[in-house]
N, C-alpha and C positions, 0 to 999 in steps of 0.2 A: 818721427823721421829725423834723423840727424843730418847735418850738412855734409858730414864726411861720407855718408852713404851714396852720394852722387858725385864723389870726387872724380874729376876728369871729364864729366859730362854736364851739359846744360841744355835747356830748351830755349828756343826763341819763338815768341808768339806775337801776333798782331791782331788788331781789331779790323775785321773785313766785312764785306757784304753790306756796306752802309750806303749804297746807292738807293735811289727810289724812282721807279718808273723810268722816264727818259733822263733823269738827273743823275749824273755820274760823280761819285766821290772816290778819290784815290786811284791807285793803279794795282788792283788786286792780282791780275794775271802775272805781273812781274814780281810783285812782293811774295807771291806764293812759291816762287822759285828760290826764295831766300829763307823764309821762316819755316818752322817745322810744325807749328800748331796755329790754328786760326780760331779766333773768337768771332763767331758769325752772328751778326745782328738778327734779331728775331721778330722784327716788324713793329715794335713799340716806339723805339727812339729813332729808328731808321729801317730801311729795307722794305721789301714786299715779297710775296710768295715766289715770284719769278726770279728776283734777285737772289733769294735764298737758295733756290734750285740751282741756279747758275754757279753760285759761290761754292756750294757743297760739291758739285761736279768738278770744279777746278781743284778743290782740295784733294779729291780722290785721284785725279789725274796726276797730281804732284806729290802724292804720298804724304800729305799733310793731315795731321789729326784734327778732327772737328770738335769745336767747343761751342757752347751756347753763350751768347753775349746779351743777356736780358737787360733792359733798361726801363726807366719810367715811361708811362704812356704819354709821350711828349714829342711827337714828330716835329712840331714847329720849333721847339727849343733844342732839338737834337739830344734830349735826355740830359742836358747840362743845367737844368733848372731844378731847384730843390722842390720836392713834393713830400707832403706829410701823408703817409698811408698807415692804416692800422696793420697789425701783424697779420691778420687774416687776409686783408687786401693784398699785402705784399706776397704772402705765400701763394695766393691764387695767381697773381701776376707772374711769378716765377714759373709755376707749374704750367701755365698757359703757353708761355713762350718756349719753355724747354720741350714741351710736348709737340709743338709745331715743328721745331727743328728736328726732333727725333723722327717724325714722320717723313720729312724730306730726306733725311739721312738714309732711312730705310729704302727709299726709292732708288738710291744709288748704291745699295749693298754695303753701307757703312753704318756707323753708330756715333752718337755723341759721347765723347769720353771725358769732357771737362766742362765746367761752367765758370764764367768770370763776369761779375756784375759790371755794367757799363757806367761811365760818366759820373753824374752826381749820385746815382744809386751806389756806385762803387766807393766813391769818396765818403759819403755819409756812413755807409755800413762799416767802413774801415775803422771808424771811431765809435760806432754805436753797436753795442753788443746785442741789443734786442733786434735790430735790423738784420745783423749777421745771423743770429739764431733763426730768424724767420726764413732767410734764404737757404740756410743749411737744412732746416726741417723740410722745406718744400722739395729741395733737391733729393734728399734721402727718400722721401715718399715716392718720388718718380723713379729713381734709380740709385740705389745706395753704392753702386760701383763708380759713379761719376766722381772725378777729381775736382775739388774746389781749388781753383787757381786764385790765390789770395794775395792782396798787397802785403809785402813783407812786414812782419812784426806788427800785425794789426788784429783787430777783433775778428776779422774774417777767418783767419787760420785757427784761432782759438775756438770759434763756433763750429767750424768743420770737424775738428777733432772731438769736440764735446758731443756731437751727434753721430760720431762713428764714420765720418767720411774721410777719405784720403785727402790730404792737403798738400799742395805745392805752393811755394811762396815766390813771388816775382819782384824784380826790381825793374826800373825804367831806364832805358838807354837815352831817351830824349827828353826827360823831365828832371827837374831839380827837387830837392827836399828841404823841408823846414826843420828847425831844431827839435820839433816834436816827432820827427820821423815820418811825416805825411807829405804828400805831393804839394809843391808850391802851387797855390791857386793860379789858374791860367790867366787871370786878369792882371797878374803881376809881371813886370817886364822881364824878370829873370826866370820865368817858369819853364821855358823850353830850352833844350840844347839843340842847336842847329848845325854845329860844326862836327863833321864825321870823326875827325881826329880826337876831338875832346870827348865825343861819345864813346869811342873805343877805349880811351884811357879811363874814363869813368867806370865803364863796365868791368874792365880788367881789375881795377882797384876794388870794386865791390865784390867780385868773385874771389879774388885773392884774400881779401880781409874778412869775407863773410860778414859784411857790414854795409850800411848805407852811410853817406856823408852829406851833411846839410850844407847849405850855401855858406854858412859861417865856419865850416870845418869840423863840426861836431861829428864824432863817430858813434853810430848806433848799431850794435851787433844785430845780425839777422841771419836768416837762412836764405840762400840764393839758389833756387831751383830753375827759375825761368827768367828770361830777359824780354821785356816788352818793347817793341818798336812800333812806330805809327807810319801809316802810308799815305797820309793826307796833307803833306806839306811839300814845298818845292825841293827840299833837300832830303826827303824821306827815303827814296830809293838808294841814294848814295850813302846815307847814314846807315841804313839797314844792312846794305851790302858790306860796308866797312866793318860793322860790328861782327857779322858772321865771319868774314875773312880774318879779322883780328883774333877772334877766339880760336879758330881752327889753326891759324899759324902758331898759336901758343900751345898747341897740342890738346885743346879742349874739344871733345866730340859734341857736336850739336845734333840733338835727337828730338823726335816727337815726344810730347809730354808723357804718354803712357810707356814709352821706352826708356825713361830714366831708370837706372838700375834699381832704385828702391821700389818702383812700381812694377817693373818687368820681372823681378825675382819671383 
């Protein structure tokens, strides 16, 4: 898939459904009026069956495409701690979570159309081809039509294509990048972008250049199909809304992931 194939179109996605029981995280109802695709937590790093049902219903009500957001089995650490799993364990972990969300999607007359690994699983597999291969194999075994939403210019996209999956590559509106082209670790002070104006400028620059830019200014070419925003910070809604408004005011159409021209054709 070439970057030019989606010219004039982009997707905005967010990680949602990460509440648990009476504990509420983020503002999913409002964020689902901004984003066009949701990465729904599947119960391992966050969420529970009731939250998953509620989140998928909100997606359907807002015309937002549903994606699986599988993570490490680490509720206490929110999936942000490193875990060492064998390839077989990781494949089972992915299939289990994907299948659970597929069942809940079916309850609401919809289907899971993409997958995006969460947190530390996502960051580790972006650099680890064996992990990305395991995720791609499990996804293909469950449903070969699912789109792998991959961190831009990472092992995830390469594994998706290797195993015959459709791949979309994402950049982050509210995160910064290292010179290696990976996300700056959250423990570092400059990891997050909290200013909506800066976020819009960063996203426009990445889309226009089809590249990510590190904090030192290094340009790293990539494909930009989707923009990730987060809903769990004090400036999240303002930033997410500014990004969508900034893109649309520039004449860029924001669509659900399966409706990107390269997938809808």
